[in-house]
N, CA, C and O atoms as a Maestro MAE file, in Angstrom:
{
 s_m_m2io_version
 :::
 2.0.0
}

f_m_ct {
 s_m_title
 :::
 protein
 m_atom[304] {
  # First column is atom index #
  i_m_mmod_type
  r_m_x_coord
  r_m_y_coord
  r_m_z_coord
  i_m_residue_number
  s_m_chain_name
  s_m_pdb_residue_name
  s_m_pdb_atom_name
  i_m_atomic_number
  :::
  1 25 0.376 5.732 9.681 1 A "MET " " N  " 7
  2 3 -0.746 4.820 9.555 1 A "MET " " CA " 6
  3 2 -2.027 5.530 9.978 1 A "MET " " C  " 6
  4 15 -2.016 6.439 10.808 1 A "MET " " O  " 8
  5 25 -3.097 5.101 9.398 2 A "VAL " " N  " 7
  6 3 -4.434 5.553 9.792 2 A "VAL " " CA " 6
  7 2 -5.324 4.332 9.844 2 A "VAL " " C  " 6
  8 15 -5.083 3.401 9.077 2 A "VAL " " O  " 8
  9 25 -6.286 4.271 10.650 3 A "PRO " " N  " 7
  10 3 -6.693 5.159 11.735 3 A "PRO " " CA " 6
  11 2 -5.912 4.871 13.005 3 A "PRO " " C  " 6
  12 15 -4.967 4.083 13.001 3 A "PRO " " O  " 8
  13 25 -6.313 5.511 14.082 4 A "GLU " " N  " 7
  14 3 -5.645 5.295 15.364 4 A "GLU " " CA " 6
  15 2 -5.817 3.865 15.856 4 A "GLU " " C  " 6
  16 15 -4.912 3.320 16.487 4 A "GLU " " O  " 8
  17 25 -6.964 3.248 15.578 5 A "ASN " " N  " 7
  18 3 -7.240 1.867 15.971 5 A "ASN " " CA " 6
  19 2 -7.322 1.012 14.705 5 A "ASN " " C  " 6
  20 15 -8.411 0.806 14.169 5 A "ASN " " O  " 8
  21 25 -6.189 0.515 14.225 6 A "PRO " " N  " 7
  22 3 -6.167 -0.192 12.948 6 A "PRO " " CA " 6
  23 2 -6.880 -1.544 12.985 6 A "PRO " " C  " 6
  24 15 -7.044 -2.166 14.034 6 A "PRO " " O  " 8
  25 25 -7.289 -1.959 11.809 7 A "SER " " N  " 7
  26 3 -7.940 -3.249 11.615 7 A "SER " " CA " 6
  27 2 -6.921 -4.374 11.727 7 A "SER " " C  " 6
  28 15 -5.722 -4.154 11.553 7 A "SER " " O  " 8
  29 25 -7.398 -5.575 12.017 8 A "ASN " " N  " 7
  30 3 -6.533 -6.750 12.000 8 A "ASN " " CA " 6
  31 2 -6.362 -7.302 10.588 8 A "ASN " " C  " 6
  32 15 -5.487 -8.137 10.362 8 A "ASN " " O  " 8
  33 25 -7.174 -6.856 9.637 9 A "ALA " " N  " 7
  34 3 -7.173 -7.424 8.288 9 A "ALA " " CA " 6
  35 2 -6.467 -6.558 7.250 9 A "ALA " " C  " 6
  36 15 -6.005 -7.070 6.230 9 A "ALA " " O  " 8
  37 25 -6.379 -5.259 7.496 10 A "VAL " " N  " 7
  38 3 -5.713 -4.360 6.550 10 A "VAL " " CA " 6
  39 2 -4.935 -3.302 7.317 10 A "VAL " " C  " 6
  40 15 -5.257 -2.969 8.457 10 A "VAL " " O  " 8
  41 25 -3.904 -2.784 6.662 11 A "THR " " N  " 7
  42 3 -3.140 -1.662 7.199 11 A "THR " " CA " 6
  43 2 -3.315 -0.507 6.240 11 A "THR " " C  " 6
  44 15 -3.050 -0.648 5.046 11 A "THR " " O  " 8
  45 25 -3.757 0.632 6.739 12 A "ALA " " N  " 7
  46 3 -3.941 1.820 5.920 12 A "ALA " " CA " 6
  47 2 -2.711 2.707 6.062 12 A "ALA " " C  " 6
  48 15 -2.264 2.996 7.172 12 A "ALA " " O  " 8
  49 25 -2.172 3.133 4.929 13 A "LEU " " N  " 7
  50 3 -1.000 4.004 4.925 13 A "LEU " " CA " 6
  51 2 -1.338 5.321 4.255 13 A "LEU " " C  " 6
  52 15 -1.984 5.342 3.207 13 A "LEU " " O  " 8
  53 25 -0.907 6.410 4.851 14 A "ARG " " N  " 7
  54 3 -1.147 7.747 4.296 14 A "ARG " " CA " 6
  55 2 0.058 8.162 3.449 14 A "ARG " " C  " 6
  56 15 1.208 7.942 3.830 14 A "ARG " " O  " 8
  57 25 -0.226 8.760 2.305 15 A "CYS " " N  " 7
  58 3 0.800 9.230 1.370 15 A "CYS " " CA " 6
  59 2 0.932 10.742 1.496 15 A "CYS " " C  " 6
  60 15 0.004 11.462 1.125 15 A "CYS " " O  " 8
  61 25 2.033 11.240 1.999 16 A "PRO " " N  " 7
  62 3 2.180 12.680 2.186 16 A "PRO " " CA " 6
  63 2 2.022 13.477 0.893 16 A "PRO " " C  " 6
  64 15 1.565 14.619 0.929 16 A "PRO " " O  " 8
  65 25 2.389 12.900 -0.234 17 A "ALA " " N  " 7
  66 3 2.320 13.614 -1.515 17 A "ALA " " CA " 6
  67 2 0.967 13.454 -2.207 17 A "ALA " " C  " 6
  68 15 0.805 13.885 -3.348 17 A "ALA " " O  " 8
  69 25 0.003 12.846 -1.535 18 A "SER " " N  " 7
  70 3 -1.345 12.639 -2.095 18 A "SER " " CA " 6
  71 2 -1.308 11.924 -3.439 18 A "SER " " C  " 6
  72 15 -1.984 12.328 -4.385 18 A "SER " " O  " 8
  73 25 -0.517 10.862 -3.517 19 A "ASN " " N  " 7
  74 3 -0.393 10.108 -4.755 19 A "ASN " " CA " 6
  75 2 -0.683 8.624 -4.559 19 A "ASN " " C  " 6
  76 15 -0.024 7.774 -5.157 19 A "ASN " " O  " 8
  77 25 -1.656 8.319 -3.733 20 A "ALA " " N  " 7
  78 3 -1.989 6.925 -3.450 20 A "ALA " " CA " 6
  79 2 -2.339 6.159 -4.727 20 A "ALA " " C  " 6
  80 15 -1.947 5.003 -4.885 20 A "ALA " " O  " 8
  81 25 -3.066 6.792 -5.624 21 A "LYS " " N  " 7
  82 3 -3.454 6.113 -6.866 21 A "LYS " " CA " 6
  83 2 -2.226 5.746 -7.699 21 A "LYS " " C  " 6
  84 15 -2.190 4.670 -8.296 21 A "LYS " " O  " 8
  85 25 -1.234 6.611 -7.747 22 A "ALA " " N  " 7
  86 3 -0.002 6.327 -8.491 22 A "ALA " " CA " 6
  87 2 0.756 5.170 -7.861 22 A "ALA " " C  " 6
  88 15 1.310 4.331 -8.572 22 A "ALA " " O  " 8
  89 25 0.787 5.118 -6.545 23 A "ILE " " N  " 7
  90 3 1.464 4.025 -5.839 23 A "ILE " " CA " 6
  91 2 0.764 2.705 -6.135 23 A "ILE " " C  " 6
  92 15 1.418 1.702 -6.417 23 A "ILE " " O  " 8
  93 25 -0.565 2.704 -6.070 24 A "ILE " " N  " 7
  94 3 -1.330 1.485 -6.344 24 A "ILE " " CA " 6
  95 2 -1.066 0.995 -7.760 24 A "ILE " " C  " 6
  96 15 -0.819 -0.192 -7.970 24 A "ILE " " O  " 8
  97 25 -1.117 1.889 -8.723 25 A "GLU " " N  " 7
  98 3 -0.905 1.512 -10.133 25 A "GLU " " CA " 6
  99 2 0.511 1.021 -10.366 25 A "GLU " " C  " 6
  100 15 0.708 0.019 -11.054 25 A "GLU " " O  " 8
  101 25 1.497 1.699 -9.812 26 A "ARG " " N  " 7
  102 3 2.905 1.310 -10.007 26 A "ARG " " CA " 6
  103 2 3.190 -0.038 -9.341 26 A "ARG " " C  " 6
  104 15 3.929 -0.854 -9.892 26 A "ARG " " O  " 8
  105 25 2.618 -0.274 -8.174 27 A "ALA " " N  " 7
  106 3 2.804 -1.563 -7.495 27 A "ALA " " CA " 6
  107 2 2.228 -2.691 -8.339 27 A "ALA " " C  " 6
  108 15 2.815 -3.769 -8.428 27 A "ALA " " O  " 8
  109 25 1.078 -2.439 -8.959 28 A "LYS " " N  " 7
  110 3 0.423 -3.462 -9.784 28 A "LYS " " CA " 6
  111 2 1.209 -3.727 -11.061 28 A "LYS " " C  " 6
  112 15 1.509 -4.878 -11.379 28 A "LYS " " O  " 8
  113 25 1.544 -2.671 -11.791 29 A "THR " " N  " 7
  114 3 2.183 -2.861 -13.100 29 A "THR " " CA " 6
  115 2 3.659 -3.217 -12.996 29 A "THR " " C  " 6
  116 15 4.174 -3.973 -13.819 29 A "THR " " O  " 8
  117 25 4.338 -2.683 -12.000 30 A "GLY " " N  " 7
  118 3 5.775 -2.919 -11.898 30 A "GLY " " CA " 6
  119 2 6.180 -4.083 -11.024 30 A "GLY " " C  " 6
  120 15 7.276 -4.624 -11.169 30 A "GLY " " O  " 8
  121 25 5.287 -4.477 -10.102 31 A "TYR " " N  " 7
  122 3 5.678 -5.484 -9.118 31 A "TYR " " CA " 6
  123 2 4.666 -6.609 -8.942 31 A "TYR " " C  " 6
  124 15 4.900 -7.535 -8.166 31 A "TYR " " O  " 8
  125 25 3.543 -6.537 -9.655 32 A "GLY " " N  " 7
  126 3 2.521 -7.561 -9.529 32 A "GLY " " CA " 6
  127 2 1.872 -7.593 -8.159 32 A "GLY " " C  " 6
  128 15 1.354 -8.628 -7.742 32 A "GLY " " O  " 8
  129 25 1.895 -6.471 -7.456 33 A "MET " " N  " 7
  130 3 1.313 -6.375 -6.119 33 A "MET " " CA " 6
  131 2 -0.010 -5.625 -6.224 33 A "MET " " C  " 6
  132 15 -0.083 -4.573 -6.858 33 A "MET " " O  " 8
  133 25 -1.043 -6.162 -5.610 34 A "TRP " " N  " 7
  134 3 -2.357 -5.530 -5.620 34 A "TRP " " CA " 6
  135 2 -2.592 -4.882 -4.264 34 A "TRP " " C  " 6
  136 15 -2.830 -5.563 -3.267 34 A "TRP " " O  " 8
  137 25 -2.522 -3.562 -4.245 35 A "LEU " " N  " 7
  138 3 -2.819 -2.792 -3.045 35 A "LEU " " CA " 6
  139 2 -4.247 -2.284 -3.156 35 A "LEU " " C  " 6
  140 15 -4.782 -2.181 -4.260 35 A "LEU " " O  " 8
  141 25 -4.858 -1.970 -2.052 36 A "CYS " " N  " 7
  142 3 -6.269 -1.591 -2.031 36 A "CYS " " CA " 6
  143 2 -6.418 -0.073 -1.995 36 A "CYS " " C  " 6
  144 15 -5.820 0.590 -1.148 36 A "CYS " " O  " 8
  145 25 -7.210 0.474 -2.908 37 A "PRO " " N  " 7
  146 3 -7.455 1.919 -2.857 37 A "PRO " " CA " 6
  147 2 -8.395 2.267 -1.714 37 A "PRO " " C  " 6
  148 15 -9.171 1.430 -1.252 37 A "PRO " " O  " 8
  149 25 -8.315 3.481 -1.278 38 A "ASN " " N  " 7
  150 3 -9.249 4.003 -0.289 38 A "ASN " " CA " 6
  151 2 -10.303 4.805 -1.039 38 A "ASN " " C  " 6
  152 15 -10.011 5.371 -2.093 38 A "ASN " " O  " 8
  153 25 -11.489 4.860 -0.528 39 A "GLY " " N  " 7
  154 3 -12.541 5.639 -1.166 39 A "GLY " " CA " 6
  155 2 -12.747 6.966 -0.472 39 A "GLY " " C  " 6
  156 15 -12.071 7.281 0.507 39 A "GLY " " O  " 8
  157 25 -13.667 7.724 -0.975 40 A "GLY " " N  " 7
  158 3 -14.080 8.969 -0.340 40 A "GLY " " CA " 6
  159 2 -13.043 10.062 -0.388 40 A "GLY " " C  " 6
  160 15 -12.211 10.121 -1.294 40 A "GLY " " O  " 8
  161 25 -13.109 10.926 0.603 41 A "ALA " " N  " 7
  162 3 -12.268 12.122 0.645 41 A "ALA " " CA " 6
  163 2 -10.774 11.805 0.728 41 A "ALA " " C  " 6
  164 15 -9.948 12.647 0.376 41 A "ALA " " O  " 8
  165 25 -10.420 10.613 1.184 42 A "LEU " " N  " 7
  166 3 -9.002 10.256 1.331 42 A "LEU " " CA " 6
  167 2 -8.477 9.391 0.185 42 A "LEU " " C  " 6
  168 15 -7.415 8.782 0.316 42 A "LEU " " O  " 8
  169 25 -9.193 9.326 -0.926 43 A "CYS " " N  " 7
  170 3 -8.796 8.417 -2.009 43 A "CYS " " CA " 6
  171 2 -7.428 8.740 -2.604 43 A "CYS " " C  " 6
  172 15 -6.770 7.841 -3.128 43 A "CYS " " O  " 8
  173 25 -6.988 9.976 -2.541 44 A "ASP " " N  " 7
  174 3 -5.672 10.334 -3.070 44 A "ASP " " CA " 6
  175 2 -4.579 10.249 -2.013 44 A "ASP " " C  " 6
  176 15 -3.393 10.291 -2.343 44 A "ASP " " O  " 8
  177 25 -4.964 10.130 -0.755 45 A "GLU " " N  " 7
  178 3 -3.994 10.172 0.330 45 A "GLU " " CA " 6
  179 2 -3.724 8.832 1.002 45 A "GLU " " C  " 6
  180 15 -2.690 8.661 1.648 45 A "GLU " " O  " 8
  181 25 -4.645 7.880 0.855 46 A "VAL " " N  " 7
  182 3 -4.539 6.637 1.625 46 A "VAL " " CA " 6
  183 2 -4.684 5.423 0.717 46 A "VAL " " C  " 6
  184 15 -5.534 5.402 -0.173 46 A "VAL " " O  " 8
  185 25 -3.850 4.413 0.946 47 A "PHE " " N  " 7
  186 3 -4.057 3.096 0.351 47 A "PHE " " CA " 6
  187 2 -3.937 2.069 1.458 47 A "PHE " " C  " 6
  188 15 -3.404 2.349 2.532 47 A "PHE " " O  " 8
  189 25 -4.438 0.879 1.182 48 A "ARG " " N  " 7
  190 3 -4.478 -0.163 2.208 48 A "ARG " " CA " 6
  191 2 -3.749 -1.412 1.731 48 A "ARG " " C  " 6
  192 15 -3.738 -1.732 0.542 48 A "ARG " " O  " 8
  193 25 -3.150 -2.097 2.672 49 A "ILE " " N  " 7
  194 3 -2.462 -3.356 2.408 49 A "ILE " " CA " 6
  195 2 -3.207 -4.436 3.176 49 A "ILE " " C  " 6
  196 15 -3.286 -4.396 4.404 49 A "ILE " " O  " 8
  197 25 -3.755 -5.402 2.445 50 A "GLY " " N  " 7
  198 3 -4.463 -6.508 3.072 50 A "GLY " " CA " 6
  199 2 -3.486 -7.538 3.604 50 A "GLY " " C  " 6
  200 15 -2.466 -7.823 2.976 50 A "GLY " " O  " 8
  201 25 -3.798 -8.090 4.752 51 A "HIS " " N  " 7
  202 3 -2.960 -9.147 5.317 51 A "HIS " " CA " 6
  203 2 -3.841 -10.191 5.981 51 A "HIS " " C  " 6
  204 15 -3.795 -10.432 7.187 51 A "HIS " " O  " 8
  205 25 -4.649 -10.797 5.115 52 A "ILE " " N  " 7
  206 3 -5.557 -11.840 5.576 52 A "ILE " " CA " 6
  207 2 -5.432 -13.011 4.599 52 A "ILE " " C  " 6
  208 15 -5.298 -12.798 3.394 52 A "ILE " " O  " 8
  209 25 -5.473 -14.191 5.088 53 A "GLY " " N  " 7
  210 3 -5.350 -15.362 4.229 53 A "GLY " " CA " 6
  211 2 -3.990 -16.024 4.382 53 A "GLY " " C  " 6
  212 15 -3.300 -15.837 5.384 53 A "GLY " " O  " 8
  213 25 -3.621 -16.793 3.381 54 A "ALA " " N  " 7
  214 3 -2.390 -17.580 3.420 54 A "ALA " " CA " 6
  215 2 -1.212 -16.752 2.913 54 A "ALA " " C  " 6
  216 15 -0.685 -17.010 1.830 54 A "ALA " " O  " 8
  217 25 -0.809 -15.773 3.686 55 A "ILE " " N  " 7
  218 3 0.314 -14.906 3.319 55 A "ILE " " CA " 6
  219 2 1.588 -15.503 3.894 55 A "ILE " " C  " 6
  220 15 1.659 -15.843 5.075 55 A "ILE " " O  " 8
  221 25 2.582 -15.621 3.042 56 A "THR " " N  " 7
  222 3 3.838 -16.239 3.440 56 A "THR " " CA " 6
  223 2 4.891 -15.174 3.760 56 A "THR " " C  " 6
  224 15 4.703 -13.991 3.478 56 A "THR " " O  " 8
  225 25 5.976 -15.609 4.341 57 A "GLU " " N  " 7
  226 3 7.100 -14.712 4.595 57 A "GLU " " CA " 6
  227 2 7.627 -14.160 3.269 57 A "GLU " " C  " 6
  228 15 8.029 -12.999 3.195 57 A "GLU " " O  " 8
  229 25 7.624 -14.984 2.231 58 A "GLU " " N  " 7
  230 3 8.050 -14.535 0.901 58 A "GLU " " CA " 6
  231 2 7.132 -13.422 0.384 58 A "GLU " " C  " 6
  232 15 7.608 -12.456 -0.213 58 A "GLU " " O  " 8
  233 25 5.830 -13.552 0.609 59 A "ASP " " N  " 7
  234 3 4.891 -12.494 0.213 59 A "ASP " " CA " 6
  235 2 5.240 -11.183 0.923 59 A "ASP " " C  " 6
  236 15 5.256 -10.120 0.303 59 A "ASP " " O  " 8
  237 25 5.513 -11.265 2.198 60 A "ASN " " N  " 7
  238 3 5.879 -10.064 2.957 60 A "ASN " " CA " 6
  239 2 7.187 -9.463 2.455 60 A "ASN " " C  " 6
  240 15 7.321 -8.241 2.377 60 A "ASN " " O  " 8
  241 25 8.144 -10.310 2.118 61 A "ASP " " N  " 7
  242 3 9.415 -9.824 1.568 61 A "ASP " " CA " 6
  243 2 9.195 -9.110 0.239 61 A "ASP " " C  " 6
  244 15 9.809 -8.075 -0.019 61 A "ASP " " O  " 8
  245 25 8.317 -9.660 -0.610 62 A "ARG " " N  " 7
  246 3 8.001 -9.017 -1.896 62 A "ARG " " CA " 6
  247 2 7.348 -7.656 -1.679 62 A "ARG " " C  " 6
  248 15 7.657 -6.694 -2.383 62 A "ARG " " O  " 8
  249 25 6.451 -7.579 -0.710 63 A "LEU " " N  " 7
  250 3 5.793 -6.314 -0.406 63 A "LEU " " CA " 6
  251 2 6.810 -5.285 0.083 63 A "LEU " " C  " 6
  252 15 6.796 -4.137 -0.361 63 A "LEU " " O  " 8
  253 25 7.673 -5.688 0.977 64 A "ILE " " N  " 7
  254 3 8.704 -4.770 1.483 64 A "ILE " " CA " 6
  255 2 9.600 -4.297 0.350 64 A "ILE " " C  " 6
  256 15 9.924 -3.111 0.278 64 A "ILE " " O  " 8
  257 25 10.007 -5.201 -0.537 65 A "ASP " " N  " 7
  258 3 10.825 -4.819 -1.689 65 A "ASP " " CA " 6
  259 2 10.088 -3.823 -2.578 65 A "ASP " " C  " 6
  260 15 10.670 -2.840 -3.038 65 A "ASP " " O  " 8
  261 25 8.813 -4.082 -2.815 66 A "CYS " " N  " 7
  262 3 7.987 -3.198 -3.633 66 A "CYS " " CA " 6
  263 2 7.918 -1.808 -3.010 66 A "CYS " " C  " 6
  264 15 8.202 -0.817 -3.683 66 A "CYS " " O  " 8
  265 25 7.550 -1.722 -1.754 67 A "LEU " " N  " 7
  266 3 7.404 -0.422 -1.095 67 A "LEU " " CA " 6
  267 2 8.734 0.305 -0.979 67 A "LEU " " C  " 6
  268 15 8.783 1.529 -1.103 67 A "LEU " " O  " 8
  269 25 9.806 -0.429 -0.744 68 A "THR " " N  " 7
  270 3 11.139 0.182 -0.682 68 A "THR " " CA " 6
  271 2 11.511 0.774 -2.034 68 A "THR " " C  " 6
  272 15 12.030 1.888 -2.110 68 A "THR " " O  " 8
  273 25 11.244 0.025 -3.099 69 A "SER " " N  " 7
  274 3 11.533 0.520 -4.443 69 A "SER " " CA " 6
  275 2 10.686 1.740 -4.797 69 A "SER " " C  " 6
  276 15 11.191 2.700 -5.379 69 A "SER " " O  " 8
  277 25 9.409 1.705 -4.450 70 A "LEU " " N  " 7
  278 3 8.542 2.843 -4.725 70 A "LEU " " CA " 6
  279 2 8.998 4.074 -3.945 70 A "LEU " " C  " 6
  280 15 8.898 5.198 -4.437 70 A "LEU " " O  " 8
  281 25 9.488 3.862 -2.751 71 A "SER " " N  " 7
  282 3 10.019 4.970 -1.963 71 A "SER " " CA " 6
  283 2 11.271 5.536 -2.637 71 A "SER " " C  " 6
  284 15 11.441 6.753 -2.719 71 A "SER " " O  " 8
  285 25 12.141 4.651 -3.118 72 A "ALA " " N  " 7
  286 3 13.366 5.094 -3.802 72 A "ALA " " CA " 6
  287 2 13.036 5.849 -5.090 72 A "ALA " " C  " 6
  288 15 13.794 6.721 -5.514 72 A "ALA " " O  " 8
  289 25 11.892 5.509 -5.717 73 A "GLU " " N  " 7
  290 3 11.453 6.222 -6.915 73 A "GLU " " CA " 6
  291 2 10.830 7.577 -6.566 73 A "GLU " " C  " 6
  292 15 10.510 8.360 -7.461 73 A "GLU " " O  " 8
  293 25 10.660 7.852 -5.294 74 A "GLY " " N  " 7
  294 3 10.116 9.116 -4.846 74 A "GLY " " CA " 6
  295 2 8.610 9.167 -4.745 74 A "GLY " " C  " 6
  296 15 8.036 10.248 -4.617 74 A "GLY " " O  " 8
  297 25 7.947 7.997 -4.802 75 A "LEU " " N  " 7
  298 3 6.499 8.000 -4.719 75 A "LEU " " CA " 6
  299 2 5.977 8.220 -3.307 75 A "LEU " " C  " 6
  300 15 4.835 8.643 -3.129 75 A "LEU " " O  " 8
  301 25 6.799 7.938 -2.302 76 A "PHE " " N  " 7
  302 3 6.453 8.302 -0.919 76 A "PHE " " CA " 6
  303 2 7.624 8.136 -0.009 76 A "PHE " " C  " 6
  304 15 7.516 8.395 1.189 76 A "PHE " " O  " 8
  :::
 }
 m_bond[303] {
  # First column is bond index #
  i_m_from
  i_m_to
  i_m_order
  :::
  1 1 2 1
  2 2 3 1
  3 3 4 2
  4 3 5 1
  5 5 6 1
  6 6 7 1
  7 7 8 2
  8 7 9 1
  9 9 10 1
  10 10 11 1
  11 11 12 2
  12 11 13 1
  13 13 14 1
  14 14 15 1
  15 15 16 2
  16 15 17 1
  17 17 18 1
  18 18 19 1
  19 19 20 2
  20 19 21 1
  21 21 22 1
  22 22 23 1
  23 23 24 2
  24 23 25 1
  25 25 26 1
  26 26 27 1
  27 27 28 2
  28 27 29 1
  29 29 30 1
  30 30 31 1
  31 31 32 2
  32 31 33 1
  33 33 34 1
  34 34 35 1
  35 35 36 2
  36 35 37 1
  37 37 38 1
  38 38 39 1
  39 39 40 2
  40 39 41 1
  41 41 42 1
  42 42 43 1
  43 43 44 2
  44 43 45 1
  45 45 46 1
  46 46 47 1
  47 47 48 2
  48 47 49 1
  49 49 50 1
  50 50 51 1
  51 51 52 2
  52 51 53 1
  53 53 54 1
  54 54 55 1
  55 55 56 2
  56 55 57 1
  57 57 58 1
  58 58 59 1
  59 59 60 2
  60 59 61 1
  61 61 62 1
  62 62 63 1
  63 63 64 2
  64 63 65 1
  65 65 66 1
  66 66 67 1
  67 67 68 2
  68 67 69 1
  69 69 70 1
  70 70 71 1
  71 71 72 2
  72 71 73 1
  73 73 74 1
  74 74 75 1
  75 75 76 2
  76 75 77 1
  77 77 78 1
  78 78 79 1
  79 79 80 2
  80 79 81 1
  81 81 82 1
  82 82 83 1
  83 83 84 2
  84 83 85 1
  85 85 86 1
  86 86 87 1
  87 87 88 2
  88 87 89 1
  89 89 90 1
  90 90 91 1
  91 91 92 2
  92 91 93 1
  93 93 94 1
  94 94 95 1
  95 95 96 2
  96 95 97 1
  97 97 98 1
  98 98 99 1
  99 99 100 2
  100 99 101 1
  101 101 102 1
  102 102 103 1
  103 103 104 2
  104 103 105 1
  105 105 106 1
  106 106 107 1
  107 107 108 2
  108 107 109 1
  109 109 110 1
  110 110 111 1
  111 111 112 2
  112 111 113 1
  113 113 114 1
  114 114 115 1
  115 115 116 2
  116 115 117 1
  117 117 118 1
  118 118 119 1
  119 119 120 2
  120 119 121 1
  121 121 122 1
  122 122 123 1
  123 123 124 2
  124 123 125 1
  125 125 126 1
  126 126 127 1
  127 127 128 2
  128 127 129 1
  129 129 130 1
  130 130 131 1
  131 131 132 2
  132 131 133 1
  133 133 134 1
  134 134 135 1
  135 135 136 2
  136 135 137 1
  137 137 138 1
  138 138 139 1
  139 139 140 2
  140 139 141 1
  141 141 142 1
  142 142 143 1
  143 143 144 2
  144 143 145 1
  145 145 146 1
  146 146 147 1
  147 147 148 2
  148 147 149 1
  149 149 150 1
  150 150 151 1
  151 151 152 2
  152 151 153 1
  153 153 154 1
  154 154 155 1
  155 155 156 2
  156 155 157 1
  157 157 158 1
  158 158 159 1
  159 159 160 2
  160 159 161 1
  161 161 162 1
  162 162 163 1
  163 163 164 2
  164 163 165 1
  165 165 166 1
  166 166 167 1
  167 167 168 2
  168 167 169 1
  169 169 170 1
  170 170 171 1
  171 171 172 2
  172 171 173 1
  173 173 174 1
  174 174 175 1
  175 175 176 2
  176 175 177 1
  177 177 178 1
  178 178 179 1
  179 179 180 2
  180 179 181 1
  181 181 182 1
  182 182 183 1
  183 183 184 2
  184 183 185 1
  185 185 186 1
  186 186 187 1
  187 187 188 2
  188 187 189 1
  189 189 190 1
  190 190 191 1
  191 191 192 2
  192 191 193 1
  193 193 194 1
  194 194 195 1
  195 195 196 2
  196 195 197 1
  197 197 198 1
  198 198 199 1
  199 199 200 2
  200 199 201 1
  201 201 202 1
  202 202 203 1
  203 203 204 2
  204 203 205 1
  205 205 206 1
  206 206 207 1
  207 207 208 2
  208 207 209 1
  209 209 210 1
  210 210 211 1
  211 211 212 2
  212 211 213 1
  213 213 214 1
  214 214 215 1
  215 215 216 2
  216 215 217 1
  217 217 218 1
  218 218 219 1
  219 219 220 2
  220 219 221 1
  221 221 222 1
  222 222 223 1
  223 223 224 2
  224 223 225 1
  225 225 226 1
  226 226 227 1
  227 227 228 2
  228 227 229 1
  229 229 230 1
  230 230 231 1
  231 231 232 2
  232 231 233 1
  233 233 234 1
  234 234 235 1
  235 235 236 2
  236 235 237 1
  237 237 238 1
  238 238 239 1
  239 239 240 2
  240 239 241 1
  241 241 242 1
  242 242 243 1
  243 243 244 2
  244 243 245 1
  245 245 246 1
  246 246 247 1
  247 247 248 2
  248 247 249 1
  249 249 250 1
  250 250 251 1
  251 251 252 2
  252 251 253 1
  253 253 254 1
  254 254 255 1
  255 255 256 2
  256 255 257 1
  257 257 258 1
  258 258 259 1
  259 259 260 2
  260 259 261 1
  261 261 262 1
  262 262 263 1
  263 263 264 2
  264 263 265 1
  265 265 266 1
  266 266 267 1
  267 267 268 2
  268 267 269 1
  269 269 270 1
  270 270 271 1
  271 271 272 2
  272 271 273 1
  273 273 274 1
  274 274 275 1
  275 275 276 2
  276 275 277 1
  277 277 278 1
  278 278 279 1
  279 279 280 2
  280 279 281 1
  281 281 282 1
  282 282 283 1
  283 283 284 2
  284 283 285 1
  285 285 286 1
  286 286 287 1
  287 287 288 2
  288 287 289 1
  289 289 290 1
  290 290 291 1
  291 291 292 2
  292 291 293 1
  293 293 294 1
  294 294 295 1
  295 295 296 2
  296 295 297 1
  297 297 298 1
  298 298 299 1
  299 299 300 2
  300 299 301 1
  301 301 302 1
  302 302 303 1
  303 303 304 2
  :::
 }
}
């Protein structure tokens, strides 16, 4: 995770393979999940997951399933 003092509204995750854009696109097209891109120098290495609003346990389960599947596909 980045940064050392994370926000209460989003979680930033670093992608060791520098493929954050691929993860964001695959989550959207394959799982209907909208992850947030990072800008600037870390745009290929970092994406963010928002957790503000009326998020349910089912939403969290879908996110975990999505990220687990993307990991199994070798995206991170």
